[in-house]
N, C-alpha and C positions, 0 to 999 in steps of 0.2 A: 664733395658733398653736393646734394641738390640744393636748389634755392630754398625749398621748404625746410630742409634740414638746417640750413643757415638761420632761417627765421626762428625755428624752434630752439636752436642752441642759443641764439641771441636772447630770447625770452627766458630761457633757463638761467642764463647769467644774471638776468635781472631779478631772479629770485621767485619767479612764478611757479606755481604747482601745475601738475598736469591738467587739472580741470580748468585753471585760469588760462593756460596756454590754449586749450581747446576752445574755450569761449572767445578768446581774442581772435583766433584764426578761423572760427566757425567750422570746426571739424570735431569729430568724436574723440573722447578721451582714449579710446582703444587705438585710434589712428596715431595719436600722440605717442603712445607707448611703442607702437611699431616703429615710428620714426626715431624715437630715442634708442631703441635697440640697434637700429641701423647706424645711428651716429656713434654709439659706443663701439660698435664693431669697426667702423671706419677710422675712429681715432685711437683704437686699441686701448680702450679704458673699460673699467667694469662698473663704475658708479657715476651718479650725477655730479658728485663733488669733483671727481677726477675730470669729468667733461668740462666743468666750469673752470677748473684750474687750467686745463689745456686751452680753452677759449680765451682766457685772460692773457695767457702767455703768447698766444698767437692771434691777438686781437685784429690785426690787419686782415685776416681771412674773413672776419665777420663784416667787413665793409659792404659786402653785397646784400646784407640784411636790410630790408626796407626800414628807414627811420620812422616812417608813419606807423608801422606795426608796433614798434617799441614805444612810440609816443602814445598811441592808443591804449597801451597796457600800463601807462603811467611810468615808464622807464626813462631815466635820463639818457642823453646821448652816450654811446659807449666810450668815446674819448674822455668825456667828463667823469665817468665811473672810474676809468683806469687812472686818470690823473689824480683823482681823489684818493684812490688806493695807494698810489705812488708817494704822495706827499704825507700820507698818514693823518692821524687825527689825535688831538690832545686828550680826548676823553676815550675811555674804553667803549668799544662798540662791537657788535656782532658783524660777521661777514655780510649777512643779509642787510643789516642797516647800512653798511658801507656801500652796498650796491644800489640801495634805494634812495640815497641822498641826492637831492636835486641841486 
């Protein structure tokens, strides 16, 4: 995947919508959709959810995503997100809440 696709996938994992990703990266929403289609094809997935699951399972591949971009979007560091998901939570929560916990 390209560097830009890594950035977009990283922000997707963080729970951002296309418009929010576009605003964060200063590109159009249509460009985001084009990149997402390319990501889906390269990862051999059909949905955003499948792409997020793939990204979480293969988190080491997202290390090339600029931390600054994730931080600007209000996302916690990816390792923190993954460790939070791994240890679980005592209260019920949605997947999006789990990804947005700081």
